[in-house]
Structures are given as C-alpha cells and as structure tokens.
C-alpha positions as a Markdown table, in Angstrom:
| # | Residue | x | y | z |
|---|---|---|---|---|
| 1 | Met | 113.1 | 245.2 | 150.4 |
| 2 | Met | 109.7 | 243.5 | 151.0 |
| 3 | Pro | 110.2 | 240.8 | 148.3 |
| 4 | Phe | 113.5 | 239.8 | 150.0 |
| 5 | Val | 111.7 | 239.5 | 153.4 |
| 6 | Leu | 109.0 | 237.5 | 151.7 |
| 7 | Ala | 111.6 | 235.1 | 150.2 |
| 8 | Ala | 113.3 | 234.7 | 153.5 |
| 9 | Trp | 110.0 | 234.1 | 155.3 |
| 10 | Leu | 108.9 | 231.5 | 152.7 |
| 11 | Phe | 112.3 | 229.8 | 153.0 |
| 12 | Val | 112.1 | 229.6 | 156.8 |
| 13 | Val | 108.5 | 228.4 | 156.9 |
| 14 | Gly | 109.2 | 225.7 | 154.3 |
| 15 | Leu | 112.4 | 224.6 | 156.0 |
| 16 | Tyr | 110.6 | 224.4 | 159.4 |
| 17 | Gly | 107.9 | 222.3 | 157.7 |
| 18 | Val | 110.5 | 220.0 | 156.2 |
| 19 | Val | 112.3 | 219.6 | 159.6 |
| 20 | Thr | 109.2 | 218.9 | 161.6 |
| 21 | Ser | 107.2 | 216.9 | 159.1 |
| 22 | Arg | 105.9 | 213.5 | 160.1 |
| 23 | Asn | 104.6 | 212.7 | 156.7 |
| 24 | Leu | 106.6 | 212.3 | 153.4 |
| 25 | Val | 103.9 | 213.9 | 151.3 |
| 26 | His | 103.8 | 216.9 | 153.7 |
| 27 | Met | 107.5 | 217.1 | 153.3 |
| 28 | Val | 107.2 | 217.4 | 149.5 |
| 29 | Val | 104.7 | 220.2 | 149.9 |
| 30 | Cys | 107.1 | 222.0 | 152.3 |
| 31 | Leu | 109.9 | 221.6 | 149.8 |
| 32 | Gly | 107.7 | 223.3 | 147.2 |
| 33 | Val | 107.3 | 226.2 | 149.6 |
| 34 | Val | 111.1 | 226.4 | 150.0 |
| 35 | Gln | 111.5 | 226.4 | 146.3 |
| 36 | Ser | 108.8 | 229.1 | 145.8 |
| 37 | Ser | 111.1 | 231.3 | 147.9 |
| 38 | Thr | 113.7 | 231.0 | 145.1 |
| 39 | Tyr | 111.1 | 232.1 | 142.6 |
| 40 | Val | 110.4 | 235.3 | 144.6 |
| 41 | Leu | 114.1 | 235.9 | 145.1 |
| 42 | Leu | 115.0 | 235.5 | 141.4 |
| 43 | Leu | 112.2 | 237.6 | 140.2 |
| 44 | Glu | 113.1 | 240.4 | 142.6 |
| 45 | Val | 116.7 | 240.3 | 141.4 |
| 46 | Gly | 115.6 | 240.6 | 137.8 |
| 47 | Phe | 113.0 | 243.2 | 138.4 |
| 48 | Val | 113.6 | 246.6 | 136.8 |
| 49 | Asn | 111.4 | 249.5 | 138.0 |
| 50 | Gly | 109.5 | 250.9 | 135.0 |
| 51 | Gly | 110.9 | 248.1 | 132.8 |
| 52 | Thr | 109.0 | 246.5 | 130.0 |
| 53 | Ala | 108.9 | 243.0 | 128.6 |
| 54 | Pro | 112.2 | 241.8 | 127.0 |
| 55 | Ile | 110.8 | 242.0 | 123.5 |
| 56 | Phe | 113.1 | 244.2 | 121.4 |
| 57 | Lys | 111.2 | 244.5 | 118.1 |
| 58 | Asp | 110.3 | 248.1 | 117.4 |
| 59 | Val | 111.6 | 249.3 | 120.8 |
| 60 | Pro | 113.7 | 252.5 | 120.9 |
| 61 | Gln | 117.3 | 252.2 | 122.0 |
| 62 | Gly | 117.8 | 252.8 | 125.7 |
| 63 | Thr | 114.4 | 251.5 | 126.8 |
| 64 | Arg | 114.5 | 249.8 | 130.2 |
| 65 | Val | 113.6 | 246.2 | 130.1 |
| 66 | Val | 113.3 | 243.3 | 132.6 |
| 67 | Asp | 116.3 | 240.8 | 132.4 |
| 68 | Pro | 115.1 | 237.8 | 130.3 |
| 69 | Val | 117.9 | 235.6 | 131.8 |
| 70 | Val | 116.3 | 235.7 | 135.2 |
| 71 | Gln | 112.9 | 234.8 | 133.7 |
| 72 | Ala | 114.5 | 231.8 | 132.0 |
| 73 | Leu | 116.1 | 230.8 | 135.3 |
| 74 | Val | 112.8 | 230.9 | 137.0 |
| 75 | Leu | 111.2 | 228.7 | 134.3 |
| 76 | Thr | 114.1 | 226.3 | 134.7 |
| 77 | Asp | 113.6 | 226.3 | 138.5 |
| 78 | Ile | 109.9 | 225.5 | 138.1 |
| 79 | Val | 110.7 | 222.5 | 135.8 |
| 80 | Ile | 113.3 | 221.2 | 138.2 |
| 81 | Gly | 111.0 | 221.6 | 141.1 |
| 82 | Val | 108.2 | 219.6 | 139.4 |
| 83 | Thr | 110.7 | 216.9 | 138.5 |
| 84 | Val | 112.1 | 216.6 | 142.0 |
| 85 | Ala | 108.6 | 216.6 | 143.5 |
| 86 | Ala | 107.5 | 213.8 | 141.2 |
| 87 | Leu | 110.6 | 211.8 | 142.1 |
| 88 | Val | 110.2 | 212.2 | 145.8 |
| 89 | Leu | 106.5 | 211.4 | 145.6 |
| 90 | Thr | 107.3 | 208.3 | 143.7 |
| 91 | Leu | 109.8 | 207.3 | 146.4 |
| 92 | Ala | 107.2 | 208.0 | 149.1 |
| 93 | Leu | 104.8 | 205.8 | 147.3 |
| 94 | Gln | 107.4 | 203.0 | 147.2 |
| 95 | Val | 108.1 | 203.4 | 150.9 |
| 96 | His | 104.3 | 203.2 | 151.6 |
| 97 | Lys | 104.1 | 200.0 | 149.5 |
| 98 | Glu | 107.1 | 198.4 | 151.3 |
| 99 | Lys | 106.5 | 199.6 | 154.9 |
| 100 | Gly | 102.9 | 200.6 | 155.0 |
| 101 | Thr | 103.5 | 204.1 | 156.3 |
| 102 | Val | 104.7 | 207.5 | 155.1 |
| 103 | Asp | 106.0 | 208.5 | 158.6 |
| 104 | Pro | 109.7 | 208.9 | 158.3 |
| 105 | Gly | 110.1 | 208.1 | 162.0 |
| 106 | Lys | 108.5 | 204.7 | 161.6 |
| 107 | Val | 110.5 | 203.7 | 158.5 |
| 108 | Arg | 113.7 | 201.9 | 159.7 |
| 109 | Glu | 116.8 | 201.3 | 157.7 |
| 110 | Met | 115.9 | 199.6 | 154.5 |
| 111 | Ala | 118.0 | 196.7 | 153.4 |
| 112 | Gly | 118.6 | 196.3 | 149.7 |
C-alpha cells in the first residue's frame, strides 16, 4: 500500500511543480519527478514478495520470481524520460536564445 501512496504523492508534487513553475528548466525537473512516480508504480506492480531475480538457469520449478517484463518497462521508461528531458531542455535553450528568458509567462506567441 505504501508504494502506491508514494507514487501518488510523487505524481501530485511533480504535477504541482509543473503547473506553478515560472522557469522552463524547473519544469523539466518537475516532469522528472512526475516520471519517477511511474517507476515506483511499475516496480510495485511487478514486485513479488519473496521473489528472486528472473534468472532461470539452475532454478527449481515453481520458484517465485519477479516479473522481468516490468523491469524492462521501467528501463524503457527511463530511456524515454532522458530523451524527453533532453528535448525539452534543448527547446528551453532555444527559447532563451530567442527571447532572453526562460520564464514561460514572459514568452509571447512565437512567429515562425
């Protein structure tokens, strides 16, 4: 139960940061916090109490193991998160070059 509460708390705190952010770089950090809630949630879903690593060589039949699909999903989620963060930080850098600020409230509609 506690990991689900932690995941919900991380999501709410990160979403609050995204909504109230006055800096594009701060917004990227808050998006990272939101995404970390998905890591916690996925790992809790795949957790097996008393389970071992999903390595099946020399393991007796019927041994409880952790779901390897969930671990692969978390690794994929991490890669996607890093890629999105790099893209958004690149966009923030371009906005700073063009407008001289990273405050989303001061950036008006961009013509292009």
